[in-house]
C-alpha positions in Angstrom: 0.0 0.0 0.0 1.4 3.4 -1.0 2.0 6.2 1.5 -0.8 8.2 -0.2 -3.3 5.4 0.1 -2.4 4.8 3.7 -2.9 8.5 4.4 -6.4 8.4 2.8 -7.4 5.3 4.7 -6.0 6.9 7.9 -8.0 10.1 7.3 -11.2 8.1 6.6 -10.8 5.9 9.8 -10.1 9.0 11.9 -13.1 10.6 10.2 -15.3 7.7 11.5 -14.0 8.4 15.0 -14.7 12.1 14.5 -18.3 11.1 14.0 -18.5 8.4 16.6 -17.1 10.3 19.6 -19.6 13.2 19.4 -22.4 10.7 18.6 -21.7 8.9 21.9 -21.5 12.2 23.7 -24.8 13.2 22.2 -26.4 10.0 23.2 -25.3 10.5 26.8 -26.2 14.2 26.8 -29.5 13.8 24.9 -31.8 14.2 28.0 -30.5 17.8 28.3 -31.9 18.6 24.9 -35.5 18.9 26.3 -34.7 20.5 29.6 -31.9 22.9 28.4 -31.4 22.9 24.6 -28.8 25.8 24.7 -26.6 23.8 27.1 -27.0 20.7 25.1 -25.9 22.6 21.9 -23.0 24.1 23.7 -21.8 20.8 25.1 -22.1 19.1 21.7 -20.1 21.9 20.1 -17.4 21.5 22.7 -17.5 17.7 22.1 -16.9 18.3 18.4 -14.1 20.8 19.1 -12.4 18.6 21.6 -12.7 15.6 19.2 -11.1 17.7 16.4 -8.2 18.7 18.6 -7.5 15.2 20.0 -7.9 13.5 16.6 -5.7 16.0 14.8 -3.0 15.7 17.4 -3.2 11.9 17.0 -3.4 12.0 13.2 -0.3 14.2 12.9 1.6 12.5 15.7 5.2 11.9 14.6 4.5 13.5 11.3 5.1 16.9 9.7 2.0 19.1 9.8 1.0 20.3 6.4 -1.7 23.0 6.0 -2.7 21.3 2.7 -3.0 17.9 4.3 -4.8 19.3 7.3 -7.3 21.0 5.0 -7.9 17.7 3.1 -8.2 15.7 6.4 -10.7 18.2 7.7 -12.7 18.0 4.5 -12.7 14.2 4.6 -13.9 14.4 8.2 -16.7 16.9 7.3 -17.9 14.6 4.5 -17.6 11.5 6.8 -19.8 13.1 9.4 -22.4 14.2 6.9 -22.6 10.8 5.4 -22.8 9.0 8.7 -25.5 11.4 9.9 -27.6 11.1 6.8 -29.5 7.9 7.5 -30.3 9.0 11.1 -31.6 12.5 10.2 -33.1 11.7 6.8 -35.0 8.5 7.8 -34.3 7.6 11.4 -35.7 8.5 14.8 -34.3 12.0 14.7 -35.8 12.9 11.3 -35.2 16.5 10.3 -35.7 18.6 7.2 -32.5 19.4 5.4 -32.8 23.0 6.6 -33.4 21.8 10.2 -30.4 19.4 10.0 -27.9 21.9 8.7 -29.1 24.6 11.1 -29.1 22.3 14.1 -26.3 19.8 13.4 -24.6 19.9 10.0 -22.9 23.3 10.1 -21.1 22.3 13.3 -19.1 19.8 11.3 -17.4 22.8 9.5 -15.4 22.9 12.7 -13.3 20.0 11.4 -11.7 21.7 8.3 -11.6 25.2 9.9 -10.0 23.9 13.1 -7.6 21.7 11.1 -6.4 24.5 8.9 -6.0 27.0 11.7 -4.2 24.5 13.9 -1.8 23.6 11.0 -1.1 27.3 10.5 -0.4 27.7 14.2 1.9 24.7 14.1 3.8 26.2 11.2 4.2 29.6 12.9 
């Protein structure tokens, strides 16, 4: 397997983790959604942000940080999260309209590419 193929597979696997970790947090925190929706939203955003930081540190461990690669990894994670969410929010128990999904959940995943690029820029400074 070439180094480039390994990097793509690694990005996809980490992307699955970038979806799964906040999913578990959301499952645990879900009772808050009815009693305190703003707190639930804030905690979920923090879960995504912390996941981004931890996974990026792990992804680039013992490797040179490249802004280009960080942007690509962030984009892969964004797509991974949208694809993993699709069945649940389009057909599943948490069915939302596309507008409802993107305003409530989907846009938060932009954290991955934005955070990745900004962290890579900081690492280069």
